[in-house]
N, C-alpha and C positions, 0 to 999 in steps of 0.2 A: 700796722707797720711790720714789714718782713723781719723775721728773726735773723740774727747774725749767725755765722757758722759756729762760733763758740756756744751760743745758746742752743742751736740745733743739736750739737754734740752732747751738751749736758742733758737734754731731753732723752737722747738715745742711751745715755749712761744710767738713767734712773730705772729702778725696778718698778713696773707698773703697779704692783699690788701694795708695796710698802712705802714707795716714795723715797727710798734710800738709794744711794749709789751702789751699783752692782759691784760686788767684791771682785769678780773675775775681770773687771775693767781696770783694776789697779795692780801695779803702779804704772802700767803702760798708759792708762788714761791721763795721767799728768802730762806725759809727753805729747799725747794726741791733742790735749787742750792747748798746749803751747803751740803745736803745729797749726791749730785752728786760727790762732791769732795771725800767724804769718800768712796763712791761706787767705784770710779775709783781706789783709793788707795788699796781698798780691792781686786779688780780684779788683780792689779799689785803685789799682795802678800806682800804689805808693812804694812798692819794693820790687826788686828783681834780683836775679842771681847770675853769677858766672861760675866757672870751674873752681874758683878759689874762695869766693865770698858772696854774702848776701848784702845788698846795699839799698839805700833809700834813693828812689828816683824822683819822688815828688814829696816834699815835706809838708804840703798843705794839710791841715787838719781834716779828718773825715767827718767830724761832728759827733763821733761816738767816743765817749770818755775812755772806755777800755782800750779801744784801738789806738786812740791818739796818745795815750800813755805809753803803749808799746812802741809806737812810732818814734816818740821822743827818746825812748831808751835805745832804739836802734841808731838814731841820729847822734846820740851823745857819747857813744862808745869811742874809746881811743884805740881799741884793738880790734881790727876787722875779724869777723868770724864767718864761717860758711853756714849753710842752713842747719846742719846738724848741731853745730856749736850753739846757735841761737835757740834751737829747740831745747837743748839741755839747760841753757841759761834761764830761759823763760819758765821752764818747768819747775824751777826752784820756788816760784811764787804761785804754784798751782792751787794750793789750798785757799789763799786769799782771793784768787781769781774766781774760784768756784763760789765763794760766798757772795761776791759782787754780782755774779751772773744769777745766782738764786734770787737775790734781792730784786734784780731787774725783772725776772720772770714772775715773781710774786706781785710786784707793783703793776705789771702789765696784765695781770689776771690769768696768766698761763698756768701758774702753779699756786697752791695755797700752802701756807706754812703751818705746821702742826708741831707744837712743842710737847714733849712727853718725858717720862723718866724711864731709864733703862735699869732694871733691877732695883729701882728706887734709890739709886746712888748716882749714876752718871747721867748728866743731862744729854738728851739726844734730840736732834731736830730733823724732822722729815718734811719732804716737799712733794706730796702727791699731786698729780695733775688735776686741774679743775674740770676740764671736759675730756682731755686726751686727744682733742682734734688735731692740735699742732703736732704732737708726736706721731699720730697716725699718718698725717700728711707727709712728714719727713720720711718715715719708713716706706710708705707707698711709693714715693719718688725714687728712693734708692732701689727698691725691688723692681720697679719698672725698668730701670737701667740694666739690672743684673740678668733679668730673664727675657730680654729681647736683644736684638742686634742693632738697635738704633745707636747713633753716635751721641754720647752723653755730653751735656754742657760742662764747662769747666768747673762750676760750683759743685756739681754732683760727683765729678771725678775726684775733686779734693776731699769731699765729705766721705766718699767710699774709702779713700786711703786712710782717713782719720779713724773711721769705724773699724777698718781692718787692723790698724795698729793697736786699738784698744780691745781687740778680740770681741767686738760687739756682734758680729754676724753669727757667732756661736750661740748667742741668746736670741737674736731675731729670727734665725732660721732653724728648722729641724736638722738633725744630723744628716739625713738624706739630702735635704735641700742644700745644705752647706757643701756637701761633697760635689753636688752637681754644679753649684754656682762658683766654687773656688777658682777655677781657671778664669772665669769672667771677672771675678773680683780682682784678681792679680793683674789681668790684662788691662782693666780700666784704671786701677789705682796707679800702676806704674807708668801711666802716661805723663804724670807730673813729677818734676824733680823734687818738690817738697815732700811728696808721698814717699819717694824712694829714700830720701834722707831720713825721714821719720821712721820708716820700717827698719832701716839699718841701725838707727839709734836704739830703738826698742829691742831689737834682737840682742844687741851688745849688752844693754843694761840688764835685761832679763837673764842673759847668760851669766853675767857677773853675780846676780842675786842667787842663781842656782848653784854656782860654785861656792859662794860663801855659805849657803845653807848646807851643802855637802860637807864642807870643812868643819862646820859647827857640830 
């Protein structure tokens, strides 16, 4: 069964060796994960956007528990929001979403769960890949878009925007490769409104974090 965009993003956010989430992907990764929900719903024809708001176009369930819960949240709001507003709202539940996605990936055999102790005090849970095949396929698909001039499909455009927001290309690519690919990353990612809204939200949030750190 094909992986959903939130599941693909989780795989990209994992360190290959340790099975832990990459530190450098946080806190932007929370917003990217929220954006992945909206991206998948957009691909499924359930939501659309205009200049002022993001709205549901088809309330029919997708059959995916995570996506359908998000769809119900979008439908049930009394206060319309634009894409950025929804990204920030959905990101507040990112930790719970990660646990659900990890459990699904373990159940499907993509990841295995390893419980250990950190300094013999704090419980720590790691999720190393079982074979790594799925992660390699996702990375290969994205790199194929970035290093050729073919027109990417919408799914890859959205996933590239999510990976950009979470700073994952700095991990996937060498410094020289990233410098060469950055114009193409931005060109492709900015094709979709969700990606542009996500990038703006991440820039503002990280800017606020930096200002607070400076003041502290």
